[in-house]
Biopython code that builds the backbone (N, CA, C, O; Angstrom):
import numpy as np
from Bio.PDB.StructureBuilder import StructureBuilder

atoms = [
    (1, "MET", "N", (-38.119, -46.287, 7.232)),
    (1, "MET", "CA", (-38.343, -45.385, 8.371)),
    (1, "MET", "C", (-37.283, -44.300, 8.113)),
    (1, "MET", "O", (-36.270, -44.545, 7.458)),
    (2, "ALA", "N", (-37.551, -43.070, 8.657)),
    (2, "ALA", "CA", (-36.575, -42.022, 8.363)),
    (2, "ALA", "C", (-35.734, -41.744, 9.494)),
    (2, "ALA", "O", (-36.223, -41.926, 10.609)),
    (3, "THR", "N", (-34.427, -41.291, 9.386)),
    (3, "THR", "CA", (-33.529, -41.007, 10.318)),
    (3, "THR", "C", (-33.778, -39.734, 11.093)),
    (3, "THR", "O", (-33.795, -38.665, 10.482)),
    (4, "GLU", "N", (-33.945, -39.771, 12.221)),
    (4, "GLU", "CA", (-34.312, -38.706, 13.077)),
    (4, "GLU", "C", (-32.972, -38.216, 14.007)),
    (4, "GLU", "O", (-32.376, -38.978, 14.768)),
    (5, "ILE", "N", (-32.692, -37.069, 13.832)),
    (5, "ILE", "CA", (-31.379, -36.471, 14.447)),
    (5, "ILE", "C", (-31.902, -35.466, 15.463)),
    (5, "ILE", "O", (-32.777, -34.629, 15.240)),
    (6, "SER", "N", (-31.214, -35.667, 16.675)),
    (6, "SER", "CA", (-31.525, -34.615, 17.811)),
    (6, "SER", "C", (-30.193, -34.147, 18.393)),
    (6, "SER", "O", (-29.198, -34.868, 18.332)),
    (7, "TRP", "N", (-30.177, -32.949, 18.951)),
    (7, "TRP", "CA", (-29.016, -32.450, 19.579)),
    (7, "TRP", "C", (-29.255, -32.228, 21.030)),
    (7, "TRP", "O", (-30.319, -31.757, 21.433)),
    (8, "LEU", "N", (-28.200, -32.588, 21.883)),
    (8, "LEU", "CA", (-28.383, -32.498, 23.288)),
    (8, "LEU", "C", (-27.097, -31.714, 23.812)),
    (8, "LEU", "O", (-26.025, -31.855, 23.226)),
    (9, "ILE", "N", (-27.216, -30.918, 24.882)),
    (9, "ILE", "CA", (-26.197, -30.402, 25.733)),
    (9, "ILE", "C", (-25.963, -31.330, 26.781)),
    (9, "ILE", "O", (-26.860, -31.738, 27.519)),
    (10, "GLU", "N", (-24.721, -31.683, 26.860)),
    (10, "GLU", "CA", (-24.236, -32.750, 27.807)),
    (10, "GLU", "C", (-23.607, -32.035, 29.211)),
    (10, "GLU", "O", (-23.745, -32.558, 30.317)),
    (11, "GLN", "N", (-22.967, -30.886, 29.009)),
    (11, "GLN", "CA", (-22.427, -30.177, 29.976)),
    (11, "GLN", "C", (-22.259, -28.648, 29.619)),
    (11, "GLN", "O", (-22.045, -28.269, 28.467)),
    (12, "ILE", "N", (-22.368, -27.852, 30.637)),
    (12, "ILE", "CA", (-22.015, -26.348, 30.327)),
    (12, "ILE", "C", (-20.998, -25.912, 31.533)),
    (12, "ILE", "O", (-21.143, -26.133, 32.735)),
    (13, "GLU", "N", (-20.009, -25.281, 30.922)),
    (13, "GLU", "CA", (-18.958, -24.744, 31.748)),
    (13, "GLU", "C", (-19.161, -23.207, 31.838)),
    (13, "GLU", "O", (-19.357, -22.581, 30.796)),
    (14, "VAL", "N", (-19.122, -22.579, 33.019)),
    (14, "VAL", "CA", (-19.216, -21.110, 33.145)),
    (14, "VAL", "C", (-18.067, -20.568, 33.785)),
    (14, "VAL", "O", (-17.335, -21.204, 34.543)),
    (15, "TYR", "N", (-17.909, -19.224, 33.418)),
    (15, "TYR", "CA", (-17.031, -18.383, 34.449)),
    (15, "TYR", "C", (-17.950, -17.887, 35.426)),
    (15, "TYR", "O", (-19.061, -17.459, 35.114)),
    (16, "PRO", "N", (-17.493, -17.934, 36.677)),
    (16, "PRO", "CA", (-18.368, -17.479, 37.903)),
    (16, "PRO", "C", (-18.775, -15.904, 37.957)),
    (16, "PRO", "O", (-19.871, -15.482, 38.324)),
    (17, "ASP", "N", (-17.773, -15.192, 37.559)),
    (17, "ASP", "CA", (-18.208, -13.751, 37.386)),
    (17, "ASP", "C", (-17.377, -13.051, 36.114)),
    (17, "ASP", "O", (-16.155, -13.151, 36.008)),
    (18, "VAL", "N", (-18.012, -12.509, 35.403)),
    (18, "VAL", "CA", (-17.292, -11.584, 34.334)),
    (18, "VAL", "C", (-17.978, -10.203, 34.481)),
    (18, "VAL", "O", (-19.108, -10.001, 34.037)),
    (19, "ASN", "N", (-17.257, -9.274, 35.114)),
    (19, "ASN", "CA", (-17.492, -7.850, 35.178)),
    (19, "ASN", "C", (-19.052, -7.728, 35.887)),
    (19, "ASN", "O", (-19.836, -6.850, 35.526)),
    (20, "GLY", "N", (-19.332, -8.564, 36.767)),
    (20, "GLY", "CA", (-20.728, -8.391, 37.541)),
    (20, "GLY", "C", (-21.726, -9.560, 36.839)),
    (20, "GLY", "O", (-22.647, -9.956, 37.553)),
    (21, "TYR", "N", (-21.620, -10.048, 35.696)),
    (21, "TYR", "CA", (-22.376, -11.019, 35.144)),
    (21, "TYR", "C", (-22.081, -12.401, 35.708)),
    (21, "TYR", "O", (-20.960, -12.878, 35.532)),
    (22, "LYS", "N", (-22.957, -13.033, 36.332)),
    (22, "LYS", "CA", (-22.645, -14.263, 37.097)),
    (22, "LYS", "C", (-22.922, -15.470, 36.224)),
    (22, "LYS", "O", (-23.829, -15.493, 35.392)),
    (23, "ASN", "N", (-22.072, -16.489, 36.467)),
    (23, "ASN", "CA", (-22.267, -17.801, 35.686)),
    (23, "ASN", "C", (-22.410, -17.629, 34.270)),
    (23, "ASN", "O", (-23.463, -17.974, 33.733)),
    (24, "VAL", "N", (-21.400, -17.098, 33.556)),
    (24, "VAL", "CA", (-21.274, -16.640, 32.138)),
    (24, "VAL", "C", (-20.897, -17.957, 31.363)),
    (24, "VAL", "O", (-19.764, -18.402, 31.545)),
    (25, "VAL", "N", (-21.723, -18.591, 30.545)),
    (25, "VAL", "CA", (-21.467, -19.830, 29.643)),
    (25, "VAL", "C", (-20.217, -19.389, 28.898)),
    (25, "VAL", "O", (-20.078, -18.209, 28.576)),
    (26, "PHE", "N", (-19.303, -20.316, 28.617)),
    (26, "PHE", "CA", (-18.398, -20.258, 27.721)),
    (26, "PHE", "C", (-17.893, -21.559, 27.046)),
    (26, "PHE", "O", (-17.131, -21.488, 26.081)),
    (27, "ARG", "N", (-18.296, -22.697, 27.524)),
    (27, "ARG", "CA", (-17.978, -23.864, 26.917)),
    (27, "ARG", "C", (-19.195, -24.822, 27.124)),
    (27, "ARG", "O", (-19.725, -24.983, 28.223)),
    (28, "CYS", "N", (-19.606, -25.465, 25.939)),
    (28, "CYS", "CA", (-20.726, -26.366, 25.768)),
    (28, "CYS", "C", (-20.138, -27.757, 25.432)),
    (28, "CYS", "O", (-19.302, -27.773, 24.529)),
    (29, "ASN", "N", (-20.434, -28.840, 25.987)),
    (29, "ASN", "CA", (-20.273, -30.107, 25.388)),
    (29, "ASN", "C", (-21.580, -30.633, 24.982)),
    (29, "ASN", "O", (-22.554, -30.680, 25.732)),
    (30, "TRP", "N", (-21.559, -31.024, 23.772)),
    (30, "TRP", "CA", (-22.725, -31.276, 23.073)),
    (30, "TRP", "C", (-22.708, -32.764, 22.429)),
    (30, "TRP", "O", (-21.644, -33.374, 22.332)),
    (31, "ARG", "N", (-23.884, -33.295, 22.012)),
    (31, "ARG", "CA", (-23.995, -34.542, 21.483)),
    (31, "ARG", "C", (-25.017, -34.557, 20.369)),
    (31, "ARG", "O", (-26.052, -33.938, 20.618)),
    (32, "ALA", "N", (-24.940, -35.069, 19.337)),
    (32, "ALA", "CA", (-25.890, -35.160, 18.215)),
    (32, "ALA", "C", (-26.146, -36.599, 18.027)),
    (32, "ALA", "O", (-25.195, -37.368, 17.884)),
    (33, "ASN", "N", (-27.368, -37.019, 18.018)),
    (33, "ASN", "CA", (-27.724, -38.396, 17.806)),
    (33, "ASN", "C", (-28.663, -38.511, 16.603)),
    (33, "ASN", "O", (-29.509, -37.661, 16.326)),
    (34, "ALA", "N", (-28.437, -39.658, 15.900)),
    (34, "ALA", "CA", (-29.210, -40.102, 15.023)),
    (34, "ALA", "C", (-29.857, -41.473, 15.222)),
    (34, "ALA", "O", (-29.142, -42.369, 15.671)),
    (35, "VAL", "N", (-31.171, -41.736, 14.925)),
    (35, "VAL", "CA", (-31.843, -42.858, 15.051)),
    (35, "VAL", "C", (-32.622, -43.159, 13.969)),
    (35, "VAL", "O", (-33.260, -42.291, 13.373)),
    (36, "ASP", "N", (-32.628, -44.625, 13.580)),
    (36, "ASP", "CA", (-33.529, -44.905, 12.563)),
    (36, "ASP", "C", (-33.825, -46.423, 12.956)),
    (36, "ASP", "O", (-32.986, -47.310, 12.801)),
    (37, "GLY", "N", (-35.089, -46.633, 13.475)),
    (37, "GLY", "CA", (-35.361, -47.974, 13.975)),
    (37, "GLY", "C", (-34.230, -48.398, 15.098)),
    (37, "GLY", "O", (-33.918, -47.704, 16.066)),
    (38, "ASN", "N", (-33.739, -49.561, 14.793)),
    (38, "ASN", "CA", (-32.740, -50.117, 15.922)),
    (38, "ASN", "C", (-31.324, -49.529, 15.595)),
    (38, "ASN", "O", (-30.389, -49.855, 16.325)),
    (39, "TYR", "N", (-31.129, -48.753, 14.628)),
    (39, "TYR", "CA", (-29.786, -48.265, 14.208)),
    (39, "TYR", "C", (-29.583, -46.854, 14.816)),
    (39, "TYR", "O", (-30.407, -45.960, 14.626)),
    (40, "LYS", "N", (-28.483, -46.687, 15.537)),
    (40, "LYS", "CA", (-28.046, -45.562, 16.275)),
    (40, "LYS", "C", (-26.620, -44.931, 15.930)),
    (40, "LYS", "O", (-25.683, -45.667, 15.618)),
    (41, "SER", "N", (-26.498, -43.652, 15.990)),
    (41, "SER", "CA", (-25.147, -43.176, 15.643)),
    (41, "SER", "C", (-25.100, -41.806, 16.564)),
    (41, "SER", "O", (-26.097, -41.134, 16.827)),
    (42, "THR", "N", (-23.766, -41.519, 17.002)),
    (42, "THR", "CA", (-23.766, -40.338, 17.889)),
    (42, "THR", "C", (-22.329, -39.659, 17.618)),
    (42, "THR", "O", (-21.310, -40.344, 17.541)),
    (43, "VAL", "N", (-22.330, -38.330, 17.486)),
    (43, "VAL", "CA", (-21.167, -37.465, 17.485)),
    (43, "VAL", "C", (-21.035, -36.527, 18.635)),
    (43, "VAL", "O", (-21.981, -35.791, 18.915)),
    (44, "PHE", "N", (-20.081, -36.505, 19.225)),
    (44, "PHE", "CA", (-19.775, -35.637, 20.388)),
    (44, "PHE", "C", (-18.905, -34.606, 19.956)),
    (44, "PHE", "O", (-18.118, -34.771, 19.024)),
    (45, "GLY", "N", (-19.032, -33.357, 20.711)),
    (45, "GLY", "CA", (-18.034, -32.364, 20.651)),
    (45, "GLY", "C", (-18.113, -31.244, 21.669)),
    (45, "GLY", "O", (-18.877, -31.371, 22.626)),
    (46, "ILE", "N", (-17.386, -30.174, 21.527)),
    (46, "ILE", "CA", (-17.310, -29.130, 22.422)),
    (46, "ILE", "C", (-17.113, -27.926, 21.733)),
    (46, "ILE", "O", (-16.254, -27.830, 20.856)),
    (47, "GLU", "N", (-18.036, -26.755, 22.149)),
    (47, "GLU", "CA", (-18.039, -25.572, 21.463)),
    (47, "GLU", "C", (-17.684, -24.400, 22.345)),
    (47, "GLU", "O", (-18.151, -24.425, 23.484)),
    (48, "ILE", "N", (-16.993, -23.464, 22.025)),
    (48, "ILE", "CA", (-16.739, -22.370, 22.856)),
    (48, "ILE", "C", (-17.669, -21.249, 22.573)),
    (48, "ILE", "O", (-17.647, -20.712, 21.465)),
    (49, "ILE", "N", (-18.466, -20.872, 23.483)),
    (49, "ILE", "CA", (-19.417, -19.776, 23.323)),
    (49, "ILE", "C", (-18.750, -18.405, 23.597)),
    (49, "ILE", "O", (-18.043, -18.268, 24.596)),
    (50, "ASP", "N", (-18.968, -17.355, 22.698)),
    (50, "ASP", "CA", (-18.339, -15.984, 23.068)),
    (50, "ASP", "C", (-19.369, -15.302, 23.798)),
    (50, "ASP", "O", (-20.570, -15.422, 23.557)),
    (51, "PHE", "N", (-18.816, -14.505, 24.795)),
    (51, "PHE", "CA", (-19.719, -13.672, 25.767)),
    (51, "PHE", "C", (-19.480, -12.312, 25.121)),
    (51, "PHE", "O", (-18.355, -11.869, 24.892)),
    (52, "VAL", "N", (-20.576, -11.709, 24.854)),
    (52, "VAL", "CA", (-20.651, -10.247, 24.425)),
    (52, "VAL", "C", (-21.169, -9.280, 25.587)),
    (52, "VAL", "O", (-22.372, -9.166, 25.823)),
    (53, "GLU", "N", (-20.255, -8.641, 26.245)),
    (53, "GLU", "CA", (-20.799, -7.904, 27.471)),
    (53, "GLU", "C", (-21.682, -6.697, 26.780)),
    (53, "GLU", "O", (-21.338, -6.057, 25.786)),
    (54, "GLY", "N", (-22.744, -6.552, 27.437)),
    (54, "GLY", "CA", (-23.707, -5.554, 26.953)),
    (54, "GLY", "C", (-24.772, -6.076, 26.020)),
    (54, "GLY", "O", (-25.725, -5.357, 25.721)),
    (55, "GLY", "N", (-24.649, -7.262, 25.563)),
    (55, "GLY", "CA", (-25.585, -8.048, 24.683)),
    (55, "GLY", "C", (-26.595, -8.595, 25.502)),
    (55, "GLY", "O", (-26.608, -8.390, 26.716)),
    (56, "ASN", "N", (-27.534, -9.355, 24.856)),
    (56, "ASN", "CA", (-28.710, -10.230, 25.467)),
    (56, "ASN", "C", (-27.857, -11.220, 26.516)),
    (56, "ASN", "O", (-27.006, -12.034, 26.155)),
    (57, "PHE", "N", (-28.205, -11.010, 27.664)),
    (57, "PHE", "CA", (-27.533, -12.104, 28.690)),
    (57, "PHE", "C", (-28.933, -12.735, 29.386)),
    (57, "PHE", "O", (-29.928, -12.127, 29.780)),
    (58, "THR", "N", (-28.668, -14.045, 29.392)),
    (58, "THR", "CA", (-29.792, -14.878, 30.061)),
    (58, "THR", "C", (-29.106, -15.463, 31.336)),
    (58, "THR", "O", (-28.037, -16.067, 31.240)),
    (59, "GLU", "N", (-29.754, -15.269, 32.568)),
    (59, "GLU", "CA", (-29.315, -15.852, 33.797)),
    (59, "GLU", "C", (-29.233, -17.419, 33.536)),
    (59, "GLU", "O", (-29.997, -18.026, 32.786)),
    (60, "TYR", "N", (-28.214, -17.973, 34.249)),
    (60, "TYR", "CA", (-27.944, -19.414, 34.008)),
    (60, "TYR", "C", (-29.099, -20.197, 34.384)),
    (60, "TYR", "O", (-29.368, -21.172, 33.682)),
    (61, "ASN", "N", (-29.817, -19.927, 35.373)),
    (61, "ASN", "CA", (-31.123, -20.645, 35.748)),
    (61, "ASN", "C", (-32.249, -20.474, 34.997)),
    (61, "ASN", "O", (-33.318, -21.057, 35.178)),
    (62, "ASP", "N", (-31.974, -19.581, 34.059)),
    (62, "ASP", "CA", (-33.334, -19.240, 33.031)),
    (62, "ASP", "C", (-32.849, -19.853, 31.730)),
    (62, "ASP", "O", (-33.640, -19.735, 30.794)),
    (63, "LEU", "N", (-31.645, -20.519, 31.467)),
    (63, "LEU", "CA", (-31.440, -21.009, 30.221)),
    (63, "LEU", "C", (-32.337, -22.270, 29.900)),
    (63, "LEU", "O", (-32.805, -23.055, 30.724)),
    (64, "LYS", "N", (-32.470, -22.295, 28.598)),
    (64, "LYS", "CA", (-33.419, -23.519, 28.113)),
    (64, "LYS", "C", (-32.441, -24.315, 27.004)),
    (64, "LYS", "O", (-31.523, -23.767, 26.395)),
    (65, "SER", "N", (-32.778, -25.534, 26.890)),
    (65, "SER", "CA", (-31.986, -26.441, 26.238)),
    (65, "SER", "C", (-31.816, -25.807, 24.587)),
    (65, "SER", "O", (-30.750, -25.680, 23.985)),
    (66, "ASP", "N", (-32.940, -25.528, 24.173)),
    (66, "ASP", "CA", (-33.044, -25.081, 22.771)),
    (66, "ASP", "C", (-32.338, -23.849, 22.654)),
    (66, "ASP", "O", (-31.889, -23.631, 21.528)),
    (67, "GLN", "N", (-32.125, -22.991, 23.522)),
    (67, "GLN", "CA", (-31.473, -21.850, 23.408)),
    (67, "GLN", "C", (-29.931, -22.026, 23.308)),
    (67, "GLN", "O", (-29.286, -21.394, 22.472)),
    (68, "VAL", "N", (-29.341, -22.916, 24.194)),
    (68, "VAL", "CA", (-28.031, -23.186, 24.329)),
    (68, "VAL", "C", (-27.752, -24.019, 23.003)),
    (68, "VAL", "O", (-26.697, -23.790, 22.411)),
    (69, "ILE", "N", (-28.626, -24.964, 22.502)),
    (69, "ILE", "CA", (-28.298, -25.668, 21.270)),
    (69, "ILE", "C", (-28.225, -24.670, 20.128)),
    (69, "ILE", "O", (-27.402, -24.847, 19.230)),
    (70, "GLY", "N", (-28.986, -23.710, 20.123)),
    (70, "GLY", "CA", (-28.991, -22.598, 19.100)),
    (70, "GLY", "C", (-27.630, -21.879, 19.192)),
    (70, "GLY", "O", (-27.042, -21.600, 18.148)),
    (71, "TRP", "N", (-27.124, -21.580, 20.341)),
    (71, "TRP", "CA", (-25.776, -21.004, 20.540)),
    (71, "TRP", "C", (-24.720, -21.893, 19.807)),
    (71, "TRP", "O", (-23.940, -21.415, 18.983)),
    (72, "VAL", "N", (-24.739, -23.093, 20.121)),
    (72, "VAL", "CA", (-23.770, -24.095, 19.687)),
    (72, "VAL", "C", (-23.805, -24.068, 18.081)),
    (72, "VAL", "O", (-22.812, -23.763, 17.422)),
    (73, "LYS", "N", (-24.965, -24.394, 17.548)),
    (73, "LYS", "CA", (-25.234, -24.438, 16.142)),
    (73, "LYS", "C", (-24.707, -23.108, 15.382)),
    (73, "LYS", "O", (-24.009, -23.089, 14.368)),
    (74, "ASN", "N", (-25.200, -22.012, 16.102)),
    (74, "ASN", "CA", (-24.852, -20.778, 15.488)),
    (74, "ASN", "C", (-23.252, -20.464, 15.505)),
    (74, "ASN", "O", (-22.724, -19.843, 14.583)),
    (75, "LYS", "N", (-22.571, -20.917, 16.562)),
    (75, "LYS", "CA", (-21.039, -20.829, 16.657)),
    (75, "LYS", "C", (-20.471, -21.789, 15.523)),
    (75, "LYS", "O", (-19.524, -21.406, 14.837)),
    (76, "MET", "N", (-21.030, -22.992, 15.334)),
    (76, "MET", "CA", (-20.452, -23.834, 14.331)),
    (76, "MET", "C", (-20.618, -23.452, 12.962)),
    (76, "MET", "O", (-19.726, -23.698, 12.151)),
    (77, "GLY", "N", (-21.820, -22.796, 12.585)),
    (77, "GLY", "CA", (-22.246, -22.434, 11.508)),
    (77, "GLY", "C", (-22.950, -23.528, 10.708)),
    (77, "GLY", "O", (-22.606, -24.702, 10.849)),
    (78, "SER", "N", (-24.048, -23.128, 9.766)),
    (78, "SER", "CA", (-24.847, -24.051, 9.029)),
    (78, "SER", "C", (-23.974, -25.295, 8.269)),
    (78, "SER", "O", (-24.267, -26.491, 8.279)),
    (79, "ASP", "N", (-22.922, -24.710, 7.669)),
    (79, "ASP", "CA", (-22.094, -25.774, 6.969)),
    (79, "ASP", "C", (-21.543, -26.743, 7.832)),
    (79, "ASP", "O", (-21.622, -27.901, 7.421)),
    (80, "ARG", "N", (-20.982, -26.552, 8.968)),
    (80, "ARG", "CA", (-20.601, -27.588, 10.025)),
    (80, "ARG", "C", (-21.773, -28.457, 10.464)),
    (80, "ARG", "O", (-21.755, -29.687, 10.410)),
    (81, "VAL", "N", (-22.716, -27.777, 10.869)),
    (81, "VAL", "CA", (-23.934, -28.466, 11.399)),
    (81, "VAL", "C", (-24.470, -29.538, 10.310)),
    (81, "VAL", "O", (-24.826, -30.668, 10.646)),
    (82, "GLY", "N", (-24.492, -29.091, 9.024)),
    (82, "GLY", "CA", (-24.845, -29.945, 8.006)),
    (82, "GLY", "C", (-24.132, -31.029, 7.764)),
    (82, "GLY", "O", (-24.672, -32.107, 7.518)),
    (83, "GLU", "N", (-22.767, -30.854, 7.809)),
    (83, "GLU", "CA", (-21.594, -31.813, 7.774)),
    (83, "GLU", "C", (-21.764, -32.974, 8.934)),
    (83, "GLU", "O", (-21.650, -34.183, 8.729)),
    (84, "ILE", "N", (-22.042, -32.386, 10.112)),
    (84, "ILE", "CA", (-22.234, -33.440, 11.240)),
    (84, "ILE", "C", (-23.523, -34.230, 11.123)),
    (84, "ILE", "O", (-23.540, -35.433, 11.386)),
    (85, "GLU", "N", (-24.742, -33.483, 10.679)),
    (85, "GLU", "CA", (-25.921, -34.304, 10.415)),
    (85, "GLU", "C", (-25.865, -35.174, 9.155)),
    (85, "GLU", "O", (-26.572, -36.178, 9.073)),
    (86, "SER", "N", (-25.073, -34.821, 8.220)),
    (86, "SER", "CA", (-24.838, -35.625, 7.012)),
    (86, "SER", "C", (-24.097, -36.924, 7.364)),
    (86, "SER", "O", (-24.462, -38.005, 6.901)),
    (87, "LEU", "N", (-22.950, -36.784, 8.269)),
    (87, "LEU", "CA", (-22.253, -37.957, 8.713)),
    (87, "LEU", "C", (-23.128, -38.837, 9.507)),
    (87, "LEU", "O", (-23.136, -40.046, 9.276)),
    (88, "LEU", "N", (-23.832, -38.342, 10.386)),
    (88, "LEU", "CA", (-24.905, -39.329, 11.124)),
    (88, "LEU", "C", (-25.801, -40.006, 10.121)),
    (88, "LEU", "O", (-26.118, -41.176, 10.336)),
    (89, "THR", "N", (-26.206, -39.432, 9.127)),
    (89, "THR", "CA", (-27.234, -40.068, 8.291)),
    (89, "THR", "C", (-26.425, -41.049, 7.482)),
    (89, "THR", "O", (-26.990, -42.083, 7.128)),
    (90, "ILE", "N", (-25.173, -40.847, 7.149)),
    (90, "ILE", "CA", (-24.393, -41.781, 6.285)),
    (90, "ILE", "C", (-24.166, -42.995, 7.269)),
    (90, "ILE", "O", (-24.473, -44.140, 6.936)),
    (91, "ASN", "N", (-23.620, -42.694, 8.480)),
    (91, "ASN", "CA", (-23.373, -43.789, 9.426)),
    (91, "ASN", "C", (-24.632, -44.877, 9.691)),
    (91, "ASN", "O", (-24.493, -46.093, 9.828)),
    (92, "ILE", "N", (-25.767, -44.202, 9.722)),
    (92, "ILE", "CA", (-27.015, -45.057, 9.752)),
    (92, "ILE", "C", (-27.218, -45.834, 8.579)),
    (92, "ILE", "O", (-27.528, -47.025, 8.588)),
    (93, "SER", "N", (-27.024, -45.076, 7.486)),
    (93, "SER", "CA", (-27.231, -45.869, 6.082)),
    (93, "SER", "C", (-26.213, -46.976, 5.975)),
    (93, "SER", "O", (-26.566, -48.047, 5.481)),
    (94, "ASP", "N", (-25.029, -46.811, 6.380)),
    (94, "ASP", "CA", (-24.000, -47.747, 6.352)),
    (94, "ASP", "C", (-24.260, -48.860, 7.222)),
    (94, "ASP", "O", (-23.838, -49.963, 6.875)),
    (95, "MET", "N", (-24.885, -48.739, 8.287)),
    (95, "MET", "CA", (-25.407, -49.771, 9.341)),
    (95, "MET", "C", (-26.489, -50.527, 8.509)),
    (95, "MET", "O", (-26.489, -51.757, 8.540)),
    (96, "ILE", "N", (-27.285, -49.941, 7.867)),
    (96, "ILE", "CA", (-28.537, -50.527, 7.335)),
    (96, "ILE", "C", (-28.083, -51.401, 5.984)),
    (96, "ILE", "O", (-28.595, -52.474, 5.665)),
    (97, "ASN", "N", (-27.082, -50.763, 5.304)),
    (97, "ASN", "CA", (-26.621, -51.408, 4.027)),
    (97, "ASN", "C", (-25.203, -51.154, 3.995)),
    (97, "ASN", "O", (-24.733, -50.216, 3.351)),
    (98, "PRO", "N", (-24.421, -52.053, 4.748)),
    (98, "PRO", "CA", (-23.004, -52.078, 4.871)),
    (98, "PRO", "C", (-22.400, -52.029, 3.527)),
    (98, "PRO", "O", (-22.757, -52.829, 2.663)),
    (99, "PRO", "N", (-21.449, -51.076, 3.293)),
    (99, "PRO", "CA", (-20.610, -50.946, 2.141)),
    (99, "PRO", "C", (-19.465, -52.131, 2.056)),
    (99, "PRO", "O", (-18.870, -52.419, 1.018)),
    (100, "ILE", "N", (-19.289, -52.682, 3.167)),
    (100, "ILE", "CA", (-18.045, -53.731, 3.318)),
    (100, "ILE", "C", (-18.556, -54.734, 4.094)),
    (100, "ILE", "O", (-19.117, -54.388, 5.134)),
    (101, "LEU", "N", (-18.489, -55.927, 3.821)),
    (101, "LEU", "CA", (-18.830, -57.124, 4.734)),
    (101, "LEU", "C", (-17.772, -57.876, 4.887)),
    (101, "LEU", "O", (-17.011, -58.023, 3.931)),
    (102, "SER", "N", (-17.518, -58.498, 6.116)),
    (102, "SER", "CA", (-16.481, -59.353, 6.544)),
    (102, "SER", "C", (-17.180, -60.775, 6.740)),
    (102, "SER", "O", (-17.800, -61.115, 7.748)),
    (103, "LEU", "N", (-16.959, -61.580, 5.543)),
    (103, "LEU", "CA", (-17.629, -62.897, 5.522)),
    (103, "LEU", "C", (-16.740, -63.909, 6.220)),
    (103, "LEU", "O", (-15.524, -63.725, 6.277)),
    (104, "PRO", "N", (-17.404, -65.125, 6.828)),
    (104, "PRO", "CA", (-16.598, -66.049, 7.309)),
    (104, "PRO", "C", (-15.760, -66.608, 6.022)),
    (104, "PRO", "O", (-16.103, -66.388, 4.860)),
    (105, "LEU", "N", (-14.671, -67.327, 6.383)),
    (105, "LEU", "CA", (-13.828, -67.939, 5.361)),
    (105, "LEU", "C", (-14.700, -69.079, 4.796)),
    (105, "LEU", "O", (-15.491, -69.711, 5.497)),
    (106, "PRO", "N", (-14.490, -69.309, 3.414)),
    (106, "PRO", "CA", (-15.412, -70.315, 2.759)),
    (106, "PRO", "C", (-14.884, -71.762, 3.099)),
    (106, "PRO", "O", (-15.528, -72.693, 2.615)),
    (107, "TRP", "N", (-13.900, -72.025, 3.795)),
    (107, "TRP", "CA", (-13.489, -73.357, 4.053)),
    (107, "TRP", "C", (-13.726, -73.899, 5.432)),
    (107, "TRP", "O", (-13.388, -75.050, 5.708)),
]
sb = StructureBuilder()
sb.init_structure("model")
sb.init_model(0)
sb.init_chain("A")
sb.init_seg("    ")
for serial, (resi, resn, name, xyz) in enumerate(atoms, 1):
    if name == "N":
        sb.init_residue(resn, " ", resi, " ")
    sb.init_atom(name, np.array(xyz, "f"), 0.0, 1.0, " ", f" {name:<3s}", serial, name[0])
structure = sb.get_structure()
């Protein structure tokens, strides 16, 4: 079975008002999950989102999960996203085929 990785936004924090823009996202708590059959691994983190006044602005109630996950991954950069996803995959692999065993004493 292949390891499936999913990203979720757990919480969003906003500034109530930034020069007339309402509920401006500035911090996202995220979670990345990996699942392979009965094996699961999770990484949590927080990412600060930069607000660019005059740029594309989405009203808070119009935000979609995929959009915010995109902001988080873009802020992290592809190298860091790759490292997190690689870590999750290694964690699952180590659960399936443990590199270290703790055996009961032979006596």
